[in-house]
C-alpha positions as CSV (number, residue, x, y, z in Angstrom):
1,X,-15.4,-37.5,-30.2
2,X,-14.0,-35.4,-27.9
3,X,-10.3,-36.1,-26.6
4,X,-10.2,-36.4,-22.9
5,X,-6.6,-37.9,-23.0
6,X,-4.9,-34.7,-21.5
7,X,-2.5,-36.8,-19.3
8,X,-1.1,-38.5,-22.3
9,X,-0.2,-35.2,-24.2
10,X,3.3,-34.2,-24.3
11,X,4.7,-32.2,-21.1
12,X,5.4,-29.0,-21.7
13,X,9.2,-27.7,-20.8
14,X,10.4,-24.5,-22.5
15,X,8.9,-21.0,-22.2
16,X,8.0,-20.8,-25.7
17,X,6.0,-24.3,-24.8
18,X,3.9,-22.7,-21.9
19,X,3.5,-19.2,-24.0
20,X,2.3,-20.8,-27.0
21,X,-0.2,-23.1,-25.1
22,X,-1.7,-19.8,-23.1
23,X,-1.8,-18.2,-26.4
24,X,-3.8,-21.0,-28.3
25,X,-5.8,-22.0,-25.1
26,X,-6.4,-18.8,-23.1
27,X,-8.6,-15.8,-23.3
28,X,-6.4,-13.2,-24.4
29,X,-7.5,-10.4,-21.9
30,X,-3.8,-9.8,-20.3
31,X,-0.3,-9.0,-21.8
32,X,2.4,-10.4,-19.4
33,X,6.2,-10.4,-20.0
34,X,7.4,-13.5,-21.3
35,X,8.8,-14.8,-18.2
36,X,7.3,-18.3,-17.0
37,X,7.7,-18.5,-13.5
38,X,7.7,-21.7,-11.2
39,X,9.3,-20.8,-7.8
40,X,9.3,-17.8,-5.6
41,X,10.9,-17.1,-2.0
42,X,11.4,-13.8,-0.5
43,X,11.7,-11.4,-3.0
44,X,12.7,-13.8,-5.8
45,X,11.1,-15.9,-7.9
46,X,12.6,-18.4,-10.4
47,X,11.5,-19.4,-14.2
48,X,11.3,-22.7,-15.6
49,X,14.6,-22.6,-16.7
50,X,16.2,-21.8,-13.3
51,X,16.8,-18.1,-13.9
52,X,16.5,-15.9,-10.7
53,X,14.6,-12.6,-10.4
54,X,13.7,-9.8,-8.0
55,X,10.3,-9.2,-8.0
56,X,9.5,-5.7,-8.3
57,X,5.6,-6.1,-8.5
58,X,4.7,-8.4,-5.8
59,X,1.2,-9.7,-7.5
60,X,0.2,-6.0,-7.5
61,X,1.1,-6.0,-3.8
62,X,-0.7,-9.6,-3.0
63,X,2.9,-10.7,-1.8
64,X,3.7,-8.1,0.6
65,X,5.2,-10.4,2.9
66,X,7.3,-12.0,0.4
67,X,6.6,-15.0,-1.7
68,X,5.8,-18.6,-0.1
69,X,6.3,-17.0,3.6
70,X,7.1,-19.9,5.9
71,X,4.9,-18.9,8.9
72,X,1.8,-18.2,6.5
73,X,2.1,-21.7,4.4
74,X,2.8,-23.6,7.8
75,X,-0.9,-22.1,9.0
76,X,-2.4,-23.0,5.7
77,X,-1.1,-26.5,5.6
78,X,-2.1,-27.2,8.9
79,X,-5.8,-25.6,8.5
80,X,-5.9,-27.4,5.1
81,X,-5.5,-30.9,6.9
82,X,-8.3,-30.0,9.2
83,X,-10.9,-28.0,7.8
84,X,-11.3,-25.9,4.8
85,X,-15.0,-24.9,4.2
86,X,-18.2,-24.7,5.8
87,X,-20.1,-22.0,4.2
88,X,-21.8,-19.8,6.1
89,X,-24.4,-22.1,6.9
90,X,-22.4,-23.4,9.8
91,X,-20.1,-21.5,11.9
92,X,-16.2,-22.4,12.3
93,X,-13.4,-21.9,14.9
94,X,-11.2,-19.7,12.9
95,X,-13.8,-17.0,11.8
96,X,-14.3,-15.2,15.1
97,X,-10.3,-15.2,16.0
98,X,-10.1,-13.8,12.7
99,X,-12.6,-11.0,13.4
100,X,-10.8,-10.2,16.9
101,X,-7.5,-9.9,15.4
102,X,-8.2,-7.6,12.6
103,X,-10.5,-5.5,14.1
104,X,-8.0,-5.1,17.1
105,X,-5.2,-4.3,14.6
106,X,-7.2,-1.6,12.5
107,X,-9.1,-0.3,15.0
108,X,-12.5,-1.5,13.3
109,X,-15.8,-2.6,15.1
110,X,-17.1,-4.8,12.6
111,X,-15.8,-6.7,9.5
112,X,-17.4,-8.6,6.7
113,X,-15.0,-11.3,5.0
114,X,-15.2,-11.7,1.3
115,X,-12.7,-13.1,-1.2
116,X,-11.5,-10.6,-3.9
117,X,-10.9,-7.1,-3.9
118,X,-13.7,-6.5,-6.5
119,X,-15.9,-8.4,-3.9
120,X,-15.2,-6.0,-1.4
121,X,-15.6,-3.1,-3.4
122,X,-19.0,-4.4,-4.5
123,X,-20.0,-5.4,-1.0
124,X,-19.0,-1.6,0.1
125,X,-21.4,-0.1,-2.6
126,X,-24.3,-2.1,-1.6
127,X,-23.8,-1.6,2.0
128,X,-23.3,2.4,1.3
129,X,-26.6,2.1,-0.7
130,X,-28.4,0.4,2.0
131,X,-27.4,2.6,4.6
132,X,-28.4,5.6,2.7
133,X,-32.0,4.5,2.1
134,X,-32.4,3.2,5.9
135,X,-30.5,5.6,7.8
136,X,-30.0,8.8,5.8
137,X,-33.4,8.7,4.4
138,X,-32.5,8.9,0.6
139,X,-35.5,8.2,-1.9
140,X,-35.7,4.4,-3.0
141,X,-33.5,4.1,-5.9
142,X,-32.3,7.7,-5.7
143,X,-28.6,7.0,-3.8
144,X,-25.3,8.5,-5.7
145,X,-21.9,7.5,-5.0
146,X,-19.1,9.8,-6.0
147,X,-16.1,8.3,-7.7
148,X,-12.9,9.4,-8.6
149,X,-11.2,9.9,-12.2
150,X,-8.9,7.6,-13.5
151,X,-9.8,5.0,-10.5
152,X,-9.1,1.4,-10.6
153,X,-11.6,-0.5,-8.2
154,X,-11.9,-4.1,-9.8
155,X,-13.3,-5.5,-13.4
156,X,-17.3,-6.5,-12.5
157,X,-19.6,-4.9,-14.5
158,X,-20.7,-2.2,-11.6
159,X,-17.1,-1.0,-11.3
160,X,-16.2,-0.5,-15.0
161,X,-19.5,1.4,-15.5
162,X,-17.9,4.1,-13.4
163,X,-14.4,3.9,-14.6
164,X,-12.9,6.4,-16.9
165,X,-10.6,3.9,-18.6
166,X,-12.3,3.9,-22.0
167,X,-10.4,0.3,-22.6
168,X,-11.9,-1.3,-19.2
169,X,-15.3,0.3,-20.1
170,X,-15.7,-0.4,-24.0
171,X,-18.2,-2.8,-25.0
172,X,-19.6,-3.9,-21.7
173,X,-22.2,-1.5,-21.3
174,X,-25.3,-0.5,-20.3
175,X,-23.8,0.3,-17.1
176,X,-25.8,0.9,-13.6
177,X,-26.5,4.5,-12.9
178,X,-25.9,6.2,-9.5
179,X,-22.4,7.4,-9.8
180,X,-20.8,10.6,-10.4
181,X,-17.2,11.3,-11.4
182,X,-15.0,13.9,-10.0
183,X,-11.2,14.5,-10.6
184,X,-9.1,12.6,-8.0
185,X,-7.4,15.1,-5.5
186,X,-10.0,17.9,-6.3
187,X,-11.6,18.8,-3.0
188,X,-13.5,21.8,-4.2
189,X,-14.9,19.3,-7.3
190,X,-16.0,16.9,-4.4
191,X,-17.9,19.2,-2.3
192,X,-19.5,20.7,-5.5
193,X,-20.4,17.0,-6.6
194,X,-22.3,16.4,-2.9
195,X,-26.1,16.3,-3.3
196,X,-29.0,15.4,-0.7
197,X,-28.9,11.6,-2.4
198,X,-25.5,11.6,-2.0
199,X,-24.7,8.5,0.0
200,X,-21.1,7.8,-0.2
201,X,-17.6,8.8,-1.8
202,X,-15.4,6.0,-2.9
203,X,-11.6,6.7,-3.4
204,X,-8.1,5.1,-3.4
205,X,-5.8,6.9,-0.8
206,X,-3.1,6.6,-3.8
207,X,-4.4,5.6,-7.2
208,X,-1.8,2.6,-8.0
209,X,-3.4,1.3,-11.5
210,X,-3.6,5.1,-12.7
211,X,0.4,5.3,-12.0
212,X,0.8,5.7,-8.4
213,X,-1.0,9.1,-8.0
214,X,-0.7,10.7,-4.6
215,X,-3.4,13.5,-4.0
216,X,-2.2,16.8,-2.5
217,X,-1.4,16.9,1.1
218,X,-4.5,17.2,2.9
219,X,-6.9,15.8,0.5
220,X,-8.2,12.9,2.1
221,X,-8.7,15.0,5.6
222,X,-10.7,17.2,3.6
223,X,-12.7,14.5,2.2
224,X,-13.6,13.1,5.6
225,X,-14.2,16.5,6.9
226,X,-16.8,17.0,3.6
227,X,-18.2,13.6,4.1
228,X,-19.0,14.0,8.1
229,X,-20.6,17.5,7.7
230,X,-23.1,16.1,4.8
231,X,-23.4,12.8,6.5
232,X,-21.9,10.9,3.8
233,X,-20.0,7.7,3.8
234,X,-16.4,7.8,2.9
235,X,-15.2,4.6,1.5
236,X,-11.3,3.9,1.1
237,X,-10.3,1.2,-1.1
238,X,-7.1,0.1,0.3
239,X,-6.8,-3.4,-1.2
240,X,-3.4,-2.3,-2.9
241,X,-2.3,0.5,-0.6
242,X,-3.1,-1.1,2.7
243,X,-1.3,-3.7,5.1
244,X,1.9,-2.0,5.0
245,X,2.6,-1.1,1.3
246,X,2.9,2.5,2.0
247,X,4.8,2.6,5.2
248,X,1.4,2.7,7.5
249,X,-0.9,-0.3,8.2
250,X,-3.3,1.7,6.2
251,X,-2.3,4.6,3.7
252,X,-5.1,6.8,5.4
253,X,-3.1,6.8,8.4
254,X,-0.5,9.1,6.4
255,X,-3.2,11.7,7.1
256,X,-5.0,10.6,10.3
257,X,-8.1,9.9,9.0
258,X,-10.4,7.1,9.3
259,X,-12.8,5.8,6.7
260,X,-16.4,4.6,7.5
261,X,-15.8,1.7,5.1
262,X,-11.8,0.4,4.7
263,X,-11.3,-2.1,1.8
264,X,-8.6,-4.6,2.4
265,X,-7.5,-7.7,0.2
266,X,-4.5,-9.0,-1.7
267,X,-1.5,-8.9,1.2
268,X,-4.5,-10.3,3.3
269,X,-3.3,-13.6,2.6
270,X,0.5,-12.9,1.6
271,X,-0.4,-14.3,-1.8
272,X,-1.7,-17.7,-0.6
273,X,-5.4,-17.5,-1.2
274,X,-7.9,-15.0,-2.3
275,X,-9.2,-13.0,0.9
276,X,-10.7,-9.4,1.2
277,X,-12.6,-7.6,4.0
278,X,-14.8,-4.6,4.7
279,X,-14.0,-2.8,7.7
280,X,-16.6,-0.9,9.6
281,X,-18.5,0.3,12.5
282,X,-21.8,-0.8,13.9
283,X,-23.7,1.9,12.2
284,X,-22.5,1.3,8.8
285,X,-22.3,-2.5,8.4
286,X,-25.1,-2.8,10.8
287,X,-27.4,-2.2,8.0
288,X,-26.9,-5.7,6.6
289,X,-29.4,-8.7,7.9
290,X,-29.3,-12.0,7.4
291,X,-30.2,-13.1,3.9
292,X,-29.1,-9.9,2.1
293,X,-25.5,-10.4,1.5
294,X,-23.0,-13.2,1.5
295,X,-20.6,-15.5,-0.1
296,X,-20.3,-19.3,0.0
297,X,-16.5,-18.9,0.6
298,X,-16.4,-15.7,2.2
299,X,-14.8,-16.3,5.7
300,X,-13.8,-19.8,5.4
301,X,-11.5,-21.4,7.9
302,X,-8.9,-22.0,5.4
303,X,-8.6,-18.5,4.4
304,X,-9.1,-17.1,8.0
305,X,-6.3,-19.3,9.4
306,X,-4.2,-17.8,6.4
307,X,-5.1,-14.3,7.1
308,X,-4.4,-14.6,10.7
309,X,-1.2,-15.6,10.1
310,X,-0.6,-13.0,7.3
311,X,-1.5,-10.0,9.6
312,X,0.9,-11.6,12.1
313,X,4.1,-11.5,10.5
314,X,3.2,-8.6,8.8
315,X,3.7,-6.7,12.7
316,X,5.6,-9.2,14.2
317,X,8.6,-8.8,11.4
318,X,8.5,-5.4,11.4
319,X,7.3,-5.4,7.3
320,X,5.3,-2.1,7.6
321,X,8.5,-0.2,9.3
322,X,10.7,-1.8,6.6
323,X,8.6,-0.6,4.0
324,X,9.0,3.0,5.2
325,X,12.5,2.8,5.7
326,X,13.9,1.0,2.5
327,X,11.2,2.5,0.6
328,X,12.5,6.0,1.2
329,X,15.9,4.3,0.5
330,X,14.7,3.5,-3.2
331,X,12.5,6.2,-3.8
332,X,15.8,8.8,-3.2
333,X,18.2,6.3,-5.3
334,X,15.6,6.6,-8.1
335,X,15.1,10.1,-7.6
336,X,19.0,10.5,-7.9
337,X,19.1,8.8,-11.6
338,X,20.0,11.6,-14.1
339,X,18.5,10.6,-17.5
340,X,16.6,12.4,-19.9
341,X,13.9,9.8,-20.3
342,X,12.8,10.3,-16.7
343,X,9.8,12.5,-16.0
344,X,9.1,12.0,-12.3
345,X,9.7,9.5,-9.7
346,X,6.9,9.7,-6.8
347,X,5.7,7.0,-4.1
348,X,5.3,6.2,-0.6
349,X,7.0,3.3,1.2
350,X,7.5,0.6,-1.3
351,X,4.7,1.9,-3.3
352,X,6.8,3.3,-5.9
353,X,6.8,4.7,-9.9
354,X,9.2,6.1,-12.3
355,X,6.9,7.8,-15.2
356,X,8.9,8.5,-18.3
357,X,8.8,11.4,-21.0
358,X,6.2,10.1,-23.9
359,X,9.2,10.7,-26.2
360,X,11.1,8.2,-24.5
361,X,9.5,5.4,-26.4
362,X,7.5,3.9,-23.5
363,X,7.5,1.7,-20.6
364,X,6.9,-1.6,-21.9
365,X,10.7,-1.5,-23.6
366,X,12.3,-0.8,-20.1
367,X,10.6,-3.6,-18.2
368,X,11.4,-5.6,-21.1
369,X,15.2,-4.6,-20.5
370,X,14.8,-4.9,-16.6
371,X,13.7,-8.5,-17.1
372,X,16.8,-9.4,-19.2
373,X,18.6,-7.8,-16.0
374,X,16.9,-9.7,-13.4
375,X,14.6,-7.6,-12.3
376,X,10.4,-7.6,-12.7
377,X,8.2,-4.6,-13.3
378,X,5.3,-3.9,-14.9
379,X,4.3,-0.6,-17.2
380,X,1.0,1.0,-16.8
381,X,-0.4,3.9,-18.8
382,X,2.1,3.1,-21.5
383,X,4.5,5.7,-19.7
384,X,4.7,5.0,-16.0
385,X,6.7,1.7,-14.5
386,X,5.6,0.7,-11.1
387,X,8.1,-0.5,-8.6
388,X,6.5,-2.4,-5.4
389,X,8.7,-5.5,-4.2
390,X,8.0,-7.6,-1.1
391,X,8.3,-5.6,1.9
392,X,10.8,-7.9,3.1
393,X,13.4,-6.0,0.8
394,X,16.7,-5.2,2.1
395,X,18.8,-2.1,1.7
396,X,21.3,-4.0,-0.4
397,X,18.5,-5.2,-2.7
398,X,17.0,-1.7,-2.8
399,X,20.2,-0.3,-4.1
400,X,20.4,-3.0,-6.7
401,X,17.2,-1.9,-8.2
402,X,18.0,1.4,-8.5
403,X,21.5,0.1,-10.4
404,X,19.4,-1.8,-13.1
405,X,16.9,1.0,-13.7
406,X,20.0,3.2,-14.0
407,X,21.7,0.6,-16.5
408,X,18.3,-0.3,-18.4
409,X,17.8,3.4,-19.2
410,X,21.4,3.8,-20.3
411,X,21.5,0.8,-22.2
412,X,18.3,0.2,-23.8
413,X,19.3,-3.3,-25.7
């Protein structure tokens, strides 16, 4: 007989207990650092033994506003006590307010609320194809969408199907057709790939998972011009770069461009709840009619109330400006470290990366050393360390981060 007496089993207490339980019972699709966190506030998190760490990842930029921001927490608590979910079969009193505020803030005409970033991407792909058939006149089932090499847009089957990461793709085929891959940052290759059947170009303004890869100056502006000239939708995935991370509300603002579909998520809830949105205009989002797309939880009142508070504190507390000022300071400090292991320091705002030379022994080793020093960062692509602390980071805390990096490189034990 199956044992259902879960509550009678011994409680987990030590980090080793938690790690062992995860290894025994969980799917092994992650390789986290061996720190077991139990509390967070602002830029700091604490493990189950009470040790404090500065969070240098912000849950991949989902916690831009800092951990457990009190005003977002208050909004969530208040709404949770009133109404959490209606589905879109009925209306609720938070959705219209969310629409009003996010559209006014971003200059959008319409918004489509979803839950995860991957859902936002999938929604944009569907909208782009439907627009291509109904508005541009592409023959049925012939729509093409251009994507960039080294992209990361999520983990669904459609998305990994146009990934160039062998690990993300391997063993998950067959994949959906209709995608063409071009080198990221190569405007000439982008133009050459456009055909009469091209309905959209999908790109990240800065490639986060690839290692904070910034395209050449003018690339996004050229992409915008090409899309306009060829009647193609420009989709910018701002799920990680958006909402203040790069020192602007949206990273597309650095080049003064406006996408036809802008995707936001992660920090849209300040880390409290899965919320994402597709932002667009009447001409593009207007192709969706009732029954053609939806989500049970998308646009629910709890999500909308949380997102409204998350956007409000982001603006009212000048977190976007702080990301620019403190990000410049931190980048300069990291670039000032003289060590043979460092190949390059790059980034924008508080979206930064330190890339190490391949012979330096790998980024994981440095991240584990930083953990011992009280700083949590995460490696990507073996030789790059991403640094993306909450946007409430102070100058003193930024200086401390740089000091820990230098110490970790000089003393690898």
